[in-house]
C-alpha positions, 0 to 999 in steps of 0.5 A: 500500500502506498504511504501517504505523506501530507504536508501542511503549509507551503512556505519555504519549509513545506516546499523544501520538504515536499520537493525533497521527498518526491526527489528521493521517493518513487511514486509507487513507494509513497505519495506526497500531498501539500496543503496550503491556504493560497495557491501562490508562493509567498517569498516572505523574505521579500515582503519588505520590498512589496511593502515599498511598492517594488514589483516582486515576481510571483509563482503558483505553488503547483508549478513549484512542485516536483511531483507532489499533489496540491490541495488548496484549503485551510486545515481546521483540525488534526486528529492524530489518533486517527491520522486524519485532517479536517479541511472545512467539511471534508477530511483527509487521512495520512500515514505521516504528517509534516507540520509546516504551518508557519507563523504570523505577527503577534499583535498584542495590544495592536490587532485593530490598528497596526499593519504587518508584513507577515503575509501577502494580504497584510503587506498589500494593505501596508503598501496601499496605506503608505502610498496614501500618506505622501510627503510629510506622513509619519510611519512608526515601525515597532521592533528593530529586529532584522525585519523591522530594520528592513521595513524601515530602511526600504520604506524610507528609501522608496518614499524619501518624503515619509518620516520613518520612526523605528521604535525599539527597546534596545539598540538596533543590531545589538547582537551584531558586531560594532562595525555592523552597528556603526554601519546601521547608524550611518544608513539610518542617518542617510535615509532619515530614519529616526531611532527611538530606543528604550521604547517598549510599545504596549498599545497602538491605535490610529494616531500612534503608539503608546509606550510602557513608560507612558510616552505616546509616539504620534504617527499616521500608521504603525507597522508591527514587526515584533513578536510572533504567533503560531496556529493553535492546530498543534496544541488543540490536537494534543501534540507536545508544544512549547509555551508559544504553541510550537511543536516540540521535536527531536533531533530528526524533526520528529514530534516527541509525542507523536511519532507519525508527525514531523514539524518544521519551519516557524511552527517547530521548536528546533534545537541544534547541537548543544541543545541551543534553540535555533532561531526562526529563519529561512536559514533554519527552516530549509535544512531542517525541512531537508532533515525531516524529509531525509528522516522520513525516507530513512525510516520508510526504508527501515533505517535509523536517520542520522541526527541534525548537524547544523551550523550558521554561516551569516546573517543578511539584512537588506538596507534598501535596494542599494545597501545591505549588511552581511554579518558573518557568524560563528556556527552557533550564530554569535557574530564574528568581527567580519562584516560586508556592507554597502552595495556588495552586501546588497548584491550578496543578499539578493543572491542569498534570497534567490538561492533560498527559493532555488533550494526549496524549489529543487529540494536540495541543500548544501551539506557539512563536509563528511555529513551523511545524507540525513545531516544538514548545514544551513546555507547562507540565507536572509537573517531574521529575528524573533521579531520577524517570523519565517514566514515573518519570523527570524529569517 
């Protein structure tokens, strides 16, 4: 009987898993079905460009698949005891489930008024709102993780008459090298981005953002890039999850409570060597998705998969279309002294973004020297932080 593998979510992780599985499994051995709300692949690492009004090519999810079936629909429930999914009024059974449901911005205190860049629709609303502000308009960007930095600089460059305020609790890039932080300050000065530090935003409304210390920052629109939220599906299904609702997995991306379920991407709590939690990012999602696919293939063949081998290389941030920052990091993500900035960094970032899409589309990824086929290494990819999930999260 053909083994049915169902994947929930067609972000970078879900697409990688689907294409890697069909690349390594014959149709007679297993069939793969990918389920997603929409039929268009969303390059979340380019959404700051969309918000600024740049044209970003789109692609239909079915056109990106290498043999997997595609179902457009929303999964509203999981019954792991019956290996069954609920899609509206219909159900679908599975033998193995890959949970790649992604994440969205957490809008605590701001859900009604704040704008986000966590999906295609909300980013389109931000783009339209900014285009109506015109010269002299004031935009407050909450959160100075990489996503907040990219949104602030992209919009300031594209709309030079717009006043952009970046609200952050600590110095932007505080976890990067001194040289990287110095370059950020120069870019903010050049683009006219006002950085407000010590600003913990607790509420946003139509007229601005209120800070924890009582101050109120006036603005015509607020963009929320800090925090994240994952779907409640896994928790409601009874899977073991962490405090954020992310599925707890072992070193092969397998659920610690349900062996028929694997979790990847932003909706999974993944730990690397030494037990450190890996950040939400394309640089994490793609190799972990490859790991999950390889683990499934190994177990279907009666073999025990090798554990995840993982190493970060760089963090990449766009600073508009003509500037960027490449922060080289140690394997555990600590910053090195080496950085690349300016136009060369912008070009590298573009190559990295194209590479991430290409890896997911082909179902392949670089490997650590001497690694087994089940072991992975992160390819350089767009860096994000806890403030910006994969799909907005840590890129």
